[in-house]
C-alpha positions as CSV (number, residue, x, y, z in Angstrom):
1,M,-43.8,22.1,5.3
2,A,-41.0,24.4,4.2
3,N,-37.5,23.7,5.5
4,V,-36.3,25.9,8.3
5,V,-32.6,26.6,8.0
6,Y,-30.0,28.3,10.2
7,L,-26.2,28.1,10.5
8,I,-24.3,26.6,13.3
9,K,-20.8,25.4,14.1
10,H,-20.3,22.1,15.8
11,P,-17.3,20.0,16.9
12,I,-17.4,17.6,13.9
13,Q,-16.9,20.5,11.6
14,M,-13.4,21.6,12.5
15,K,-12.9,25.1,11.2
16,E,-14.2,24.9,7.6
17,N,-17.3,26.7,6.3
18,D,-20.6,26.2,8.2
19,I,-23.1,23.5,7.4
20,K,-26.8,24.4,6.9
21,I,-28.7,22.8,9.8
22,I,-32.2,21.8,8.9
23,T,-34.7,21.8,11.8
24,A,-38.0,21.2,10.1
25,F,-38.7,18.7,7.3
26,P,-41.5,17.7,5.0
27,R,-42.5,15.0,7.5
28,T,-42.2,15.3,11.3
29,V,-39.6,12.9,12.7
30,R,-40.1,10.4,15.6
31,E,-37.1,8.8,17.3
32,I,-37.1,5.4,18.9
33,E,-34.0,5.8,21.1
34,N,-33.6,2.0,21.6
35,T,-35.4,-1.1,20.6
36,F,-34.2,-4.7,20.4
37,I,-34.3,-6.8,17.3
38,P,-34.5,-10.5,18.1
39,L,-32.5,-13.0,16.1
40,A,-33.4,-16.6,15.5
41,E,-30.7,-18.0,17.9
42,G,-32.1,-15.9,20.8
43,I,-29.7,-12.9,20.6
44,N,-31.1,-9.4,20.7
45,L,-29.5,-6.6,18.7
46,A,-29.9,-3.0,19.9
47,A,-31.3,-0.5,17.4
48,R,-32.0,3.2,17.2
49,I,-34.7,4.2,14.7
50,W,-35.7,7.5,13.2
51,L,-38.9,7.6,11.1
52,P,-41.7,9.8,10.0
53,E,-44.2,10.2,12.9
54,D,-47.1,9.0,10.7
55,A,-45.2,6.1,9.1
56,D,-47.5,3.5,10.7
57,I,-50.3,4.7,8.5
58,D,-48.2,6.0,5.6
59,P,-45.3,3.5,5.4
60,V,-41.8,4.4,4.0
61,P,-38.8,2.6,2.7
62,A,-36.0,1.8,5.3
63,I,-32.3,2.6,5.3
64,L,-30.1,0.4,7.4
65,E,-26.7,1.2,8.9
66,F,-25.1,-1.8,10.6
67,L,-22.0,-1.2,12.7
68,P,-19.9,-2.3,15.8
69,Y,-19.2,1.3,16.8
70,R,-22.0,1.9,19.4
71,K,-25.0,4.0,18.5
72,R,-25.1,5.5,22.1
73,D,-21.7,7.1,21.9
74,G,-19.4,5.9,19.1
75,T,-21.3,7.3,16.1
76,S,-24.0,9.3,17.9
77,E,-22.6,12.6,16.7
78,R,-22.7,11.8,13.0
79,D,-25.9,9.7,13.3
80,A,-27.7,12.8,14.6
81,L,-26.5,14.8,11.6
82,T,-27.6,12.2,9.0
83,H,-30.4,9.9,9.9
84,P,-33.1,12.4,11.1
85,Y,-32.5,14.2,7.8
86,Y,-33.4,11.1,5.8
87,A,-36.3,10.4,8.1
88,G,-37.7,13.9,7.6
89,H,-37.8,13.2,3.9
90,G,-39.8,10.0,4.1
91,Y,-37.5,7.2,5.2
92,A,-37.1,5.0,8.3
93,C,-33.4,5.0,9.3
94,V,-32.4,2.0,11.4
95,R,-29.0,2.2,13.1
96,V,-28.1,-1.2,14.6
97,D,-25.2,-2.3,16.8
98,M,-23.8,-5.6,15.6
99,R,-23.7,-8.5,18.0
100,G,-21.2,-8.0,20.9
101,A,-21.1,-4.2,20.3
102,G,-22.8,-1.4,22.2
103,D,-25.9,-2.7,23.9
104,S,-26.4,-5.7,21.7
105,E,-26.0,-9.2,23.0
106,G,-23.5,-11.8,21.8
107,I,-19.7,-11.7,21.0
108,L,-17.9,-9.8,18.3
109,E,-15.2,-12.1,17.1
110,D,-13.7,-10.4,14.1
111,E,-14.4,-8.3,11.0
112,Y,-16.9,-9.2,8.3
113,L,-17.7,-12.8,9.4
114,K,-20.4,-14.8,7.8
115,S,-22.4,-14.5,11.0
116,E,-22.3,-10.7,10.6
117,Q,-23.9,-11.0,7.2
118,D,-26.4,-13.6,8.5
119,D,-27.5,-11.2,11.3
120,A,-27.9,-8.4,8.8
121,L,-30.2,-10.5,6.6
122,E,-32.3,-11.2,9.7
123,V,-32.4,-7.5,10.5
124,L,-33.5,-6.6,7.0
125,D,-36.2,-9.2,7.2
126,W,-37.4,-7.8,10.6
127,I,-37.5,-4.3,9.1
128,T,-39.6,-5.3,6.2
129,K,-42.2,-6.8,8.5
130,Q,-42.7,-3.6,10.5
131,P,-45.9,-1.7,9.9
132,W,-43.9,1.5,9.1
133,C,-41.9,-0.1,6.2
134,T,-43.0,-0.4,2.6
135,G,-40.8,-3.5,2.2
136,A,-38.1,-1.7,0.2
137,T,-34.7,-1.3,1.9
138,G,-31.3,0.3,1.3
139,I,-28.0,0.2,3.2
140,I,-25.7,3.1,3.8
141,G,-22.3,3.0,5.6
142,I,-18.8,4.4,5.7
143,S,-15.7,2.2,6.3
144,W,-16.9,-0.9,8.1
145,G,-20.5,0.0,7.2
146,G,-19.4,0.5,3.6
147,F,-17.7,-2.9,3.6
148,N,-20.7,-4.8,4.9
149,G,-23.0,-2.9,2.6
150,L,-21.2,-4.5,-0.3
151,Q,-21.0,-7.9,1.4
152,I,-24.7,-8.0,2.4
153,A,-25.6,-6.9,-1.2
154,A,-23.7,-9.9,-2.5
155,R,-26.1,-12.1,-0.4
156,R,-29.0,-10.7,-2.4
157,P,-31.6,-10.1,0.2
158,P,-34.9,-9.7,-1.6
159,S,-35.8,-6.3,-0.1
160,L,-32.5,-4.6,-0.8
161,K,-32.8,-2.3,-3.8
162,A,-29.7,-0.1,-3.4
163,I,-26.7,0.8,-1.3
164,V,-24.4,3.7,-0.7
165,T,-20.9,2.5,0.2
166,I,-18.5,5.2,1.4
167,A,-14.7,4.8,2.0
168,S,-14.8,1.0,1.6
169,T,-13.2,-1.7,-0.6
170,D,-14.1,-4.7,-2.7
171,D,-10.8,-6.5,-1.8
172,R,-10.0,-7.1,1.8
173,Y,-6.4,-8.1,1.2
174,A,-5.0,-5.9,-1.5
175,D,-6.9,-2.7,-0.7
176,D,-7.6,-2.5,3.0
177,I,-5.9,-1.4,6.2
178,H,-3.9,-4.7,6.6
179,Y,-1.7,-5.0,3.5
180,M,-0.8,-2.8,0.6
181,G,0.9,-4.4,-2.4
182,G,1.6,-7.4,-0.2
183,V,3.5,-5.3,2.4
184,M,2.1,-5.2,5.9
185,L,0.7,-1.8,6.9
186,N,1.5,-0.7,10.4
187,D,-2.1,0.5,10.4
188,A,-3.1,-3.1,10.6
189,M,-1.6,-3.1,14.1
190,S,-3.1,0.2,15.1
191,W,-6.5,-0.8,13.8
192,G,-6.2,-4.1,15.7
193,A,-5.3,-2.1,18.8
194,T,-8.3,0.1,18.2
195,M,-10.8,-2.8,18.1
196,F,-9.0,-4.4,21.1
197,A,-9.9,-1.3,23.0
198,F,-13.4,-0.9,21.5
199,N,-14.2,-4.5,22.5
200,S,-13.4,-3.7,26.1
201,R,-16.2,-1.2,26.4
202,P,-19.2,-1.9,28.7
203,P,-22.8,-1.7,27.7
204,D,-25.0,1.0,29.2
205,P,-26.9,-0.1,32.3
206,A,-29.7,2.3,31.4
207,I,-30.4,0.1,28.3
208,V,-29.5,-3.5,29.3
209,G,-30.4,-3.3,33.0
210,D,-28.8,-5.2,35.9
211,T,-27.2,-7.8,33.5
212,W,-24.8,-5.2,32.2
213,R,-21.8,-6.5,34.2
214,D,-22.3,-10.2,33.3
215,L,-22.7,-9.2,29.6
216,W,-19.5,-7.1,29.8
217,M,-17.4,-9.8,31.6
218,T,-18.4,-12.3,28.9
219,R,-17.2,-9.8,26.3
220,L,-13.9,-9.3,28.1
221,E,-13.2,-13.0,28.4
222,A,-13.7,-13.3,24.6
223,N,-11.6,-10.2,23.7
224,D,-8.6,-11.8,22.2
225,P,-6.7,-9.2,20.1
226,W,-7.6,-9.6,16.5
227,S,-4.1,-8.6,15.4
228,M,-3.0,-12.1,16.4
229,K,-5.3,-13.6,13.7
230,W,-4.3,-11.0,11.1
231,L,-0.6,-11.7,11.6
232,S,-1.2,-15.3,10.8
233,H,-2.6,-14.5,7.3
234,Q,0.2,-12.7,5.5
235,R,-0.9,-13.7,2.0
236,R,-4.2,-13.5,0.1
237,D,-5.7,-16.7,1.4
238,A,-9.3,-17.8,2.1
239,F,-9.4,-15.6,5.3
240,W,-9.2,-12.4,3.2
241,Q,-11.1,-13.8,0.2
242,H,-14.1,-14.1,2.4
243,G,-15.9,-10.8,2.3
244,S,-14.0,-9.6,-0.7
245,V,-16.8,-9.0,-3.3
246,C,-14.2,-8.9,-6.0
247,E,-14.2,-12.7,-5.9
248,N,-17.4,-12.5,-7.9
249,Y,-18.7,-9.1,-8.8
250,A,-21.8,-10.6,-10.4
251,D,-23.1,-11.5,-6.9
252,I,-24.2,-7.9,-6.5
253,E,-27.3,-7.1,-8.4
254,C,-28.8,-4.1,-6.5
255,A,-27.7,-0.6,-7.4
256,V,-24.4,0.6,-5.9
257,Y,-23.3,4.3,-5.3
258,A,-19.6,4.1,-4.4
259,V,-18.1,7.2,-2.7
260,G,-14.5,8.0,-1.7
261,G,-12.1,10.8,-1.0
262,W,-8.6,11.5,-2.4
263,A,-7.2,12.2,1.2
264,D,-8.6,8.8,2.4
265,G,-7.1,5.4,2.2
266,Y,-10.1,3.9,0.3
267,S,-10.4,5.6,-3.0
268,N,-9.1,2.9,-5.4
269,A,-12.2,0.7,-5.1
270,V,-14.5,3.3,-6.6
271,P,-13.2,3.3,-10.2
272,R,-12.5,-0.5,-9.9
273,M,-16.1,-1.3,-9.0
274,L,-17.4,1.0,-11.8
275,E,-15.3,-1.0,-14.2
276,R,-16.2,-4.5,-12.9
277,L,-19.6,-4.4,-11.4
278,S,-22.5,-5.2,-13.8
279,C,-25.3,-3.8,-11.6
280,P,-26.5,-0.2,-11.9
281,R,-23.8,2.0,-10.4
282,K,-22.3,5.4,-9.9
283,G,-19.0,6.7,-8.5
284,L,-18.1,9.9,-6.6
285,I,-14.7,10.9,-5.3
286,G,-14.1,14.3,-3.6
287,P,-11.1,15.8,-1.8
288,W,-12.2,14.4,1.6
289,A,-10.5,12.3,4.2
290,H,-12.2,9.4,6.0
291,K,-15.5,11.2,6.7
292,Y,-18.9,11.6,5.2
293,P,-18.8,14.2,2.4
294,H,-21.3,16.7,4.1
295,F,-18.9,17.2,7.0
296,G,-15.5,15.9,5.8
297,L,-12.2,17.7,5.3
298,P,-10.4,18.8,3.3
299,G,-13.3,20.7,1.7
300,P,-15.2,21.7,-0.3
301,R,-18.0,19.8,1.3
302,I,-21.1,19.1,-0.7
303,G,-24.8,18.6,-0.2
304,F,-24.3,14.8,0.1
305,L,-27.6,14.2,1.9
306,Q,-29.5,15.9,-0.9
307,E,-27.5,13.9,-3.5
308,T,-28.2,10.6,-1.7
309,L,-31.9,11.5,-1.3
310,R,-32.0,11.6,-5.1
311,W,-30.5,8.1,-5.1
312,W,-32.9,6.7,-2.5
313,D,-35.9,8.3,-4.2
314,H,-35.0,6.8,-7.5
315,W,-34.3,3.3,-6.2
316,L,-36.5,2.9,-3.2
317,K,-39.5,5.1,-4.2
318,D,-39.4,4.7,-8.0
319,I,-39.2,8.5,-8.5
320,D,-37.4,9.7,-11.6
321,T,-34.9,12.1,-10.1
322,G,-32.6,12.1,-13.1
323,I,-29.7,10.8,-11.1
324,M,-29.1,7.9,-13.4
325,D,-29.1,10.1,-16.5
326,E,-26.0,11.9,-15.2
327,P,-22.3,10.8,-15.8
328,Q,-21.4,7.6,-14.1
329,Y,-18.1,8.9,-12.5
330,R,-17.7,12.3,-10.9
331,V,-14.4,13.4,-9.3
332,W,-12.8,16.5,-7.8
333,M,-9.9,17.4,-10.0
334,Q,-7.3,18.8,-7.6
335,D,-5.3,21.9,-8.4
336,S,-1.6,22.0,-7.5
337,A,-1.2,22.9,-3.9
338,A,1.8,23.7,-1.7
339,P,2.7,20.8,0.5
340,A,0.9,20.8,3.9
341,S,-0.1,18.2,6.5
342,Y,-3.6,19.8,6.8
343,Y,-5.9,21.5,4.3
344,E,-9.2,23.1,5.1
345,T,-9.9,23.1,1.4
346,R,-8.3,21.7,-1.7
347,Q,-8.8,24.0,-4.7
348,G,-10.0,22.4,-7.9
349,R,-13.1,21.7,-9.9
350,W,-15.6,18.9,-10.5
351,V,-15.2,16.9,-13.6
352,A,-17.0,13.8,-14.9
353,E,-16.7,10.8,-17.1
354,P,-19.8,9.2,-18.8
355,A,-18.4,5.8,-17.9
356,W,-15.3,4.2,-16.4
357,P,-12.9,3.3,-17.9
358,S,-13.1,6.4,-20.0
359,D,-12.4,6.8,-23.7
360,H,-11.1,10.3,-22.8
361,I,-8.0,9.1,-21.0
362,N,-4.8,9.0,-23.1
363,W,-1.9,7.0,-21.6
364,Q,1.5,8.7,-22.0
365,K,4.9,7.2,-21.3
366,L,7.7,9.0,-19.6
367,Y,11.0,7.0,-19.7
368,F,13.7,6.9,-17.0
369,T,16.8,8.4,-18.6
370,E,20.1,9.9,-17.6
371,N,18.4,13.3,-17.9
372,G,15.3,12.4,-15.8
373,L,11.8,11.5,-17.0
374,R,11.5,12.1,-20.7
375,P,9.0,11.3,-23.5
376,E,11.8,9.4,-25.4
377,A,13.8,6.5,-24.1
378,G,17.4,7.1,-23.2
379,S,20.3,5.7,-25.2
380,E,22.5,4.5,-22.3
381,E,22.1,1.4,-20.1
382,I,22.6,2.8,-16.6
383,D,22.0,1.0,-13.3
384,V,21.3,2.8,-10.1
385,A,21.2,1.5,-6.5
386,I,18.2,2.1,-4.3
387,R,19.0,1.7,-0.5
388,T,17.1,4.1,1.7
389,P,17.4,4.6,5.4
390,Q,15.0,2.5,7.5
391,A,13.6,5.7,9.0
392,M,12.6,7.3,5.7
393,G,8.9,8.0,5.7
394,T,8.0,10.1,8.7
395,H,6.7,12.9,6.4
396,Q,4.1,10.7,4.7
397,G,1.2,11.3,7.1
398,E,-1.3,8.6,7.9
399,W,-2.3,5.8,5.5
400,C,-6.0,6.6,6.3
401,A,-6.3,10.4,7.1
402,F,-9.3,11.8,9.0
403,G,-8.9,15.5,8.2
404,L,-7.0,16.1,11.5
405,E,-4.1,18.5,11.7
406,S,-0.8,16.7,10.7
407,D,-2.3,13.5,9.3
408,L,-1.6,14.3,5.6
409,P,1.8,14.1,3.9
410,G,4.0,17.1,4.3
411,D,6.8,18.5,2.1
412,Q,8.5,15.6,0.4
413,R,11.9,17.4,-0.2
414,E,13.7,15.8,2.7
415,E,12.5,12.3,1.9
416,D,13.0,12.8,-1.9
417,G,16.6,13.4,-0.8
418,C,16.8,9.9,0.7
419,S,15.4,8.4,-2.5
420,V,16.3,7.8,-6.1
421,V,14.4,10.5,-8.1
422,F,13.6,11.1,-11.7
423,E,11.7,14.2,-12.9
424,T,10.6,16.0,-16.0
425,A,11.8,19.3,-17.3
426,P,9.6,22.2,-16.2
427,L,6.3,21.7,-17.9
428,T,5.5,24.0,-20.9
429,D,1.8,22.9,-20.8
430,A,-0.4,22.0,-17.9
431,V,-1.0,18.3,-17.4
432,E,-4.2,16.8,-16.0
433,I,-4.3,13.2,-14.9
434,L,-7.2,11.0,-13.9
435,G,-6.7,7.3,-13.0
436,A,-3.9,5.1,-11.5
437,P,-0.4,5.8,-12.8
438,V,1.7,2.7,-13.5
439,L,5.4,2.1,-13.2
440,R,7.2,-0.5,-15.3
441,L,10.5,-1.2,-13.5
442,R,13.4,-3.6,-14.2
443,L,14.9,-4.5,-10.8
444,S,17.2,-6.8,-9.0
445,A,17.8,-7.3,-5.3
446,D,20.6,-8.5,-3.0
447,Q,18.1,-10.2,-0.7
448,P,15.3,-12.8,-1.3
449,N,12.7,-10.5,0.4
450,A,12.4,-6.8,-0.6
451,F,9.8,-4.2,-1.5
452,I,9.7,-1.0,-3.6
453,V,7.9,2.2,-2.9
454,A,7.2,4.9,-5.5
455,R,5.9,8.4,-4.9
456,L,4.6,10.7,-7.6
457,N,5.2,14.3,-6.6
458,D,4.4,17.7,-7.9
459,V,7.5,19.9,-7.7
460,A,7.0,23.6,-7.7
461,P,9.6,26.1,-9.2
462,D,10.8,26.9,-5.6
463,G,11.5,23.1,-5.0
464,A,8.6,22.4,-2.7
465,S,7.5,18.8,-3.3
466,T,3.8,17.8,-2.8
467,R,2.9,14.1,-2.8
468,V,0.2,13.4,-5.4
469,T,0.0,9.6,-5.1
470,Y,2.1,6.6,-4.3
471,G,2.2,2.8,-4.4
472,V,4.2,-0.1,-2.9
473,L,4.9,-3.7,-4.0
474,N,6.4,-6.6,-2.0
475,L,8.6,-8.0,-4.7
476,T,8.0,-11.6,-3.6
477,H,4.3,-10.8,-4.6
478,R,5.3,-9.7,-8.1
479,D,3.3,-12.5,-9.7
480,S,0.6,-13.3,-7.1
481,H,-0.6,-12.2,-3.6
482,E,-1.8,-15.8,-3.1
483,H,1.5,-17.5,-3.9
484,P,4.5,-15.3,-3.3
485,K,8.0,-16.5,-4.3
486,P,11.3,-15.3,-2.9
487,L,13.6,-13.3,-5.1
488,V,16.8,-14.9,-6.4
489,P,19.5,-12.3,-5.4
490,G,21.1,-10.9,-8.4
491,D,18.4,-12.0,-10.9
492,T,16.6,-9.3,-12.8
493,Y,12.8,-9.0,-12.7
494,D,10.4,-6.8,-14.8
495,I,7.7,-5.7,-12.4
496,R,4.5,-3.6,-12.7
497,L,3.7,-1.2,-9.8
498,Q,0.3,0.5,-9.9
499,L,0.0,3.7,-7.8
500,N,-3.2,4.8,-6.1
501,D,-5.9,6.4,-8.3
502,V,-5.8,10.2,-8.3
503,A,-7.1,13.3,-10.1
504,Q,-4.5,16.1,-10.3
505,I,-3.3,19.1,-12.3
506,F,0.4,19.8,-12.8
507,P,0.7,23.5,-13.8
508,V,3.1,25.1,-16.3
509,G,6.6,25.5,-14.8
510,H,6.2,22.6,-12.3
511,R,8.0,19.2,-12.6
512,I,6.6,15.7,-12.3
513,R,8.8,13.7,-10.0
514,I,9.0,10.0,-9.3
515,A,10.8,9.1,-6.0
516,L,11.8,5.5,-5.4
517,S,12.7,3.9,-2.1
518,N,12.8,0.5,-0.5
519,T,11.5,1.6,2.9
520,M,8.8,3.8,4.2
521,W,8.5,3.9,8.0
522,P,6.2,4.0,9.9
523,Q,3.6,3.3,7.2
524,F,5.1,-0.1,6.3
525,W,6.8,-2.7,8.4
526,P,10.3,-3.1,7.1
527,S,11.8,-6.0,5.1
528,P,13.6,-8.6,7.3
529,E,17.1,-7.5,6.2
530,P,18.6,-4.3,4.8
531,V,18.2,-4.4,1.1
532,T,19.9,-2.8,-1.9
533,L,17.8,-2.8,-5.1
534,T,19.3,-2.2,-8.5
535,L,17.2,-0.3,-11.1
536,S,18.0,-0.6,-14.9
537,F,17.1,2.6,-16.7
538,L,16.5,1.4,-20.3
539,S,13.6,-0.9,-19.4
540,S,11.9,1.3,-16.9
541,Y,9.2,3.9,-17.5
542,L,6.1,5.7,-16.0
543,E,2.7,5.6,-17.6
544,L,0.4,8.5,-16.8
545,P,-3.4,8.7,-17.5
546,F,-3.7,12.1,-19.2
547,R,-7.2,13.5,-19.3
548,T,-8.3,15.9,-22.1
549,L,-10.1,19.1,-21.0
550,R,-13.8,19.2,-22.0
551,K,-16.5,21.8,-22.0
552,T,-19.0,19.4,-20.6
553,D,-17.3,19.8,-17.2
554,E,-18.6,23.3,-17.0
555,T,-22.3,22.2,-17.3
556,L,-22.3,19.6,-14.5
557,R,-25.2,19.9,-12.0
558,H,-24.2,21.6,-8.7
559,F,-24.3,19.5,-5.6
560,G,-25.6,22.4,-3.5
561,P,-24.4,23.4,0.0
562,A,-23.7,20.8,2.8
563,E,-26.8,20.3,4.9
564,S,-27.5,18.2,8.0
565,A,-30.0,17.6,10.8
566,R,-29.5,19.3,14.2
567,P,-26.4,18.2,16.1
568,Q,-26.7,16.0,19.2
569,S,-27.1,17.7,22.5
570,A,-23.8,17.4,24.4
571,K,-21.6,19.2,26.8
572,V,-17.8,19.2,26.6
573,L,-16.4,18.2,30.0
574,E,-12.8,18.0,28.8
575,P,-11.5,19.4,25.4
576,S,-10.1,17.2,22.6
577,S,-6.5,17.4,21.3
578,Y,-4.3,15.8,18.7
579,V,-0.5,15.7,18.6
580,R,1.9,14.1,16.0
581,R,5.5,14.5,16.8
582,V,8.8,13.2,15.2
583,E,12.0,13.1,17.3
584,R,15.5,12.3,16.1
585,D,18.3,10.7,18.2
586,D,21.5,11.2,16.1
587,V,23.6,9.3,18.6
588,L,21.6,6.2,18.2
589,A,20.6,7.0,14.6
590,E,17.0,6.4,15.7
591,T,13.8,8.1,14.7
592,R,10.8,8.1,17.0
593,L,7.2,9.1,16.1
594,T,4.5,9.8,18.7
595,A,0.8,10.3,17.9
596,I,-1.7,11.1,20.6
597,A,-5.4,11.5,19.9
598,D,-7.5,12.6,22.9
599,T,-11.3,12.9,22.3
600,G,-11.7,14.7,25.6
601,M,-14.8,13.9,27.7
602,L,-18.3,14.4,26.5
603,H,-21.6,14.5,28.5
604,L,-24.6,13.4,26.3
605,T,-27.2,15.5,27.9
606,D,-30.3,13.7,26.6
607,L,-28.9,10.3,27.7
608,G,-27.0,11.2,30.9
609,W,-24.0,9.2,29.5
610,E,-20.4,10.4,29.7
611,H,-17.6,9.0,27.5
612,G,-14.1,9.7,26.2
613,S,-10.9,8.1,25.0
614,V,-7.2,8.6,24.5
615,S,-5.0,6.7,22.0
616,R,-1.3,6.9,22.1
617,Q,1.0,5.5,19.4
618,Y,4.8,5.2,19.6
619,C,7.0,4.0,16.7
620,S,10.7,3.8,16.5
621,I,13.4,2.5,14.2
622,R,17.2,2.8,13.6
623,D,18.5,3.9,10.2
624,D,20.5,0.7,9.5
625,D,18.5,-2.0,11.4
626,P,15.0,-3.2,10.3
627,T,14.9,-5.5,13.3
628,S,14.9,-2.4,15.6
629,A,11.4,-1.5,14.4
630,R,9.0,-1.2,17.3
631,L,5.4,-0.3,17.6
632,D,3.5,0.3,20.9
633,L,-0.1,1.2,21.0
634,Y,-2.1,2.3,24.1
635,W,-5.8,3.1,24.5
636,T,-7.7,4.5,27.5
637,M,-11.5,4.3,27.4
638,R,-13.7,6.1,30.0
639,F,-17.4,5.8,30.7
640,R,-19.5,7.3,33.4
641,R,-23.2,7.5,34.3
642,P,-23.5,9.9,37.3
643,D,-27.1,9.1,37.9
644,A,-26.3,5.4,38.5
645,D,-22.9,5.6,40.2
646,F,-21.3,4.1,37.2
647,D,-17.6,4.7,36.5
648,V,-15.5,2.4,34.2
649,R,-12.1,2.8,32.7
650,T,-10.2,0.3,30.4
651,E,-6.5,0.4,29.6
652,T,-5.2,-1.7,26.7
653,R,-1.7,-2.0,25.1
654,S,-0.5,-3.8,22.0
655,G,3.1,-4.1,20.9
656,L,4.9,-5.5,17.9
657,T,8.6,-6.2,17.2
658,S,10.3,-8.6,14.8
659,T,13.4,-10.6,13.9
660,P,14.3,-11.5,10.3
661,T,12.2,-14.7,10.6
662,Q,9.4,-13.9,13.2
663,F,6.9,-11.3,14.4
664,H,6.5,-11.0,18.2
665,F,3.2,-9.6,19.4
666,T,2.2,-8.8,23.0
667,A,-0.9,-7.3,24.5
668,E,-2.5,-6.6,27.9
669,M,-5.8,-5.3,29.2
670,E,-6.7,-3.8,32.5
671,V,-10.2,-2.8,33.7
672,F,-11.0,-0.4,36.5
673,E,-14.4,0.3,38.2
674,H,-14.3,3.4,40.3
675,E,-10.5,3.3,39.9
676,E,-10.3,-0.2,41.4
677,K,-8.7,-2.8,39.1
678,T,-11.3,-5.6,38.6
679,Y,-10.0,-7.5,35.6
680,S,-6.7,-8.0,33.7
681,R,-5.2,-10.3,31.0
682,T,-2.1,-10.6,29.0
683,W,-1.3,-12.2,25.6
684,T,1.9,-13.1,23.7
685,K,2.1,-14.7,20.2
686,T,5.0,-15.4,17.9
687,V,4.3,-15.8,14.2
688,D,6.7,-16.8,11.4
689,R,7.2,-14.2,8.7
690,E,6.0,-15.5,5.3
691,L,8.0,-13.4,2.9
692,N,6.8,-10.2,4.6
């Protein structure tokens, strides 16, 4: 049957070019809206399945997506765009809620536990025993689903032939939402607050029946904020090593397609896994934020479903699609762009490397001199002090952007002015870099605990400064994330600081700038005490991965336009909104940031289910006092089923402050049914700071 195509705009798209919506496929799709998969210990997991209508007599391979985000509402919008498309091309797509999530039984106790992997192995075994499955399986997922795709692959289930892992990581400590360079990300707290709120959500009575309230109350009793656990693991210990496939890359034998976006927080793992995995593998990085590439922003979007169909057909159906004959690593080389906190599209072009690391990358040194960044080392030994205001960093956007307005870094000029900067002369030739820039710095500190932040910026002739990439290092972690050691004040250390991977062009007439600071709020929790670093020029330099231009880039296969299946049927009851606001109190020398994300209220017309949420984040800090740092995070979750007189609202709050020696965490949860409070709890925890 020929594909029927029409164009439609839908809420997930957010202003960019339209996506082709496919309404008819080579095989007619049947949906099983809910079924329960039994586990050996007696727990049932809720699953939604799309598959060809005739799969019972003409079996197909299966693709699993295994998440805690609720198939009925949390991911239903994107599921509708993706899974029916694969099913229409001859796959069974099985979207399973993990234990303790959605309409599944059991308790969800933390991220990436061994029990999560064990459950997934049972689910895969169940899938292979269904009459509609050929016995070959794959796993796809973004973020959490990308993480556990790697982790499950490392367990080597016999049916698993390939995975697609998007916006994920191989290292839970060094390259996740909790710590970066050994410095605590404030996103660790906001993510903990998110899961605290998510774990308060009720199951749907239409699925689980009259036991819904007992199941819900059991979850609420077990809903201890995960942030309390995470605060207790400030170094790279066994807690983080579990689930980090970098501990033994050889564990993964099935084929891996690793995908990321330059605007996302999770792009570094793609080139790292290409280098260190030994299984069949490919890598793809586009301009996108934390979204699937067929509907992510910034654009351009690509025909990601068509691309991954070629992958699935090769590995799950033994069809030679040619995908493994193409370059191993393909990336979007970004053109220079004026600084902006939101882009619909990042201009650039696709480039590719046959393998990674690439022989086509030439490392060039730029030395710190009295005249800026120069190809030759300076002749004078000069020291410079780095002591930035605690509030420096409010123009850096979000660590993990989602393509929303205001969540990317804005113009860096103001914060460059708070930092120590070195820059090149105006470029006489364009420079193209691909890889992770590295700084070699000779530093001393006046405190035993300090960190250094470096931003690599593209400075236009008019002075506009666009952040290209950045990195941070807790200097007590200079030798090891497992065994940090305090600094000896006044002693000098040679440190290596690797910035995030990037692909970027610096045009003629622009300058390459490095901006150094020892704070960046509210992205990182501050050091215990105000710190002055001293940088020595003669022993400090920047290494850039220059990429040579090649004609082969012009002959790369085109991805084709973004396509998807038909959007879910839904009615907007209340509109969505997003606000990010920075306020300054000059009397108190205090900076406050507010971020409010309101999903509105949605009625899922096919299910009769209504849901919505509001998250509110408040950060504040004073210029000269790191102990004034404060983070307060609020969530409101709402659920209604008008046909069953069901009306639930949950309110959660998490807060963090610190002294030079301790973190102080508080949380509370309130539950309302028909606006009557029926449950509440509070938590407090004090945790010693361990060189963080």
